[in-house]
C-alpha positions as CSV (number, residue, x, y, z in Angstrom):
1,M,-18.6,15.8,16.4
2,V,-17.8,12.6,14.5
3,R,-16.9,9.6,16.7
4,F,-15.0,6.6,15.3
5,L,-14.7,3.3,17.0
6,V,-11.7,1.4,15.6
7,V,-11.8,-2.3,16.5
8,R,-8.8,-4.6,16.4
9,F,-8.4,-7.3,19.1
10,S,-5.0,-8.7,18.4
11,S,-2.0,-9.1,17.6
12,I,0.7,-6.7,18.4
13,G,1.8,-6.2,14.8
14,D,-1.8,-5.8,13.5
15,I,-2.6,-3.2,16.2
16,I,0.6,-1.2,15.3
17,L,-0.4,-1.4,11.7
18,T,-3.7,0.4,12.5
19,T,-1.8,3.5,13.6
20,P,-1.9,5.2,10.2
21,V,-5.7,4.7,10.0
22,V,-6.1,6.3,13.4
23,R,-3.7,9.2,12.6
24,H,-5.4,9.9,9.2
25,L,-8.9,9.9,10.7
26,K,-7.9,12.3,13.4
27,Q,-6.1,14.6,10.9
28,Q,-8.6,14.5,8.1
29,V,-11.9,14.6,9.9
30,E,-12.4,17.9,11.7
31,D,-13.6,17.6,15.3
32,S,-13.3,13.8,15.4
33,E,-13.1,11.6,18.4
34,I,-11.3,8.3,18.1
35,H,-12.2,5.4,20.3
36,Y,-10.3,2.1,20.1
37,L,-11.6,-1.4,21.2
38,T,-9.0,-4.1,21.8
39,K,-8.2,-6.9,24.2
40,S,-7.1,-5.8,27.7
41,S,-3.6,-7.3,27.1
42,F,-3.0,-4.9,24.2
43,T,-4.2,-1.5,25.7
44,S,-0.6,-0.5,26.6
45,L,0.2,-0.4,22.8
46,L,-2.3,2.5,22.4
47,E,-1.9,4.5,25.6
48,A,0.7,6.8,24.2
49,N,-1.0,7.3,20.9
50,P,-1.9,11.0,20.7
51,Y,-4.6,10.3,18.1
52,V,-6.6,7.9,20.3
53,D,-9.0,9.7,22.6
54,Q,-10.3,6.7,24.5
55,I,-9.4,3.1,24.8
56,H,-12.0,0.4,25.5
57,S,-10.7,-2.9,26.6
58,F,-12.3,-6.3,25.8
59,N,-11.9,-9.0,28.3
60,G,-14.5,-11.7,28.2
61,E,-17.5,-12.4,26.0
62,L,-17.6,-10.3,22.8
63,R,-21.3,-9.9,22.5
64,S,-21.7,-8.5,26.0
65,S,-18.8,-6.1,25.5
66,I,-20.4,-4.8,22.3
67,R,-23.7,-4.3,24.1
68,E,-22.1,-2.4,26.9
69,L,-20.2,-0.1,24.5
70,K,-23.5,0.6,22.6
71,K,-25.0,1.8,25.9
72,Q,-22.3,4.3,26.5
73,E,-23.1,7.8,25.4
74,S,-19.6,8.3,24.1
75,I,-20.0,5.5,21.6
76,T,-23.5,6.1,20.3
77,S,-23.8,7.7,16.9
78,S,-20.3,6.4,16.1
79,I,-18.8,5.2,12.8
80,Y,-17.4,1.8,13.4
81,I,-14.2,0.8,11.7
82,I,-13.8,-2.9,12.1
83,I,-10.3,-4.1,11.4
84,H,-11.1,-7.6,12.5
85,V,-12.7,-10.0,10.1
86,Q,-14.8,-12.1,12.4
87,L,-16.4,-9.3,14.3
88,V,-18.8,-8.0,11.6
89,S,-21.5,-10.6,12.4
90,N,-21.3,-9.9,16.1
91,M,-22.2,-6.2,15.9
92,D,-26.0,-6.8,16.0
């Protein structure tokens, strides 16, 4: 199984614009699992999306949220798709 973690924290329009990325990943990559990380206030935008398998919410400090996600078995060995410019340096 291939797991993808799509990361986009805000805004409503930007999160909606990631929908084609999520859809194509799910359709093109056989046996894929799509996880999405966003701020808690935006999770409702993704709840009805049939291509998102699991939503992870961010509410607080970014580094600790990333560390917690890395500890989860469902996220290990994932491919990260970061659609948020400032996040790249925080992934370590």
